C-alpha positions as CSV (number, residue, x, y, z in Angstrom):
1,X,0.0,0.0,0.0
2,X,1.3,3.4,-0.9
3,X,-0.1,6.5,0.8
4,X,-0.4,9.6,-1.4
5,X,-1.4,13.2,-0.7
6,X,-3.0,15.9,-2.8
7,X,-3.4,13.7,-5.8
8,X,-6.6,12.3,-7.4
9,X,-6.0,9.1,-9.3
10,X,-8.7,7.9,-11.7
11,X,-8.9,4.3,-13.2
12,X,-6.6,3.8,-16.2
13,X,-5.1,7.3,-15.6
14,X,-1.3,7.6,-15.5
15,X,0.2,10.3,-13.3
16,X,3.6,10.8,-11.7
17,X,3.9,10.9,-7.9
18,X,6.8,11.4,-5.5
19,X,7.9,8.5,-3.4
20,X,10.1,9.6,-0.5
21,X,9.6,7.4,2.5
22,X,11.9,4.4,2.8
23,X,8.9,2.1,3.4
24,X,7.1,3.4,0.3
25,X,10.3,2.9,-1.8
26,X,10.6,-0.7,-0.6
27,X,6.9,-1.4,-1.3
28,X,7.3,0.1,-4.8
29,X,10.5,-2.0,-5.5
30,X,8.7,-5.2,-4.4
31,X,5.7,-4.4,-6.6
32,X,8.0,-3.8,-9.6
33,X,9.8,-7.1,-9.0
34,X,6.5,-8.9,-8.8
35,X,3.2,-8.3,-10.5
36,X,3.6,-4.5,-10.8
37,X,0.4,-3.7,-8.9
38,X,0.2,-1.2,-6.1
39,X,-2.6,0.2,-3.9
40,X,-2.7,4.0,-3.7
């Protein structure tokens, strides 16, 4: 799970977001190594 602030994400919509916390970076790296799915 990745917490985000001040961003609205719609289905099938691509948008950049900043990942800064160490735990969020690890979660993103694990998702990219696996099925590439994350919860926002």
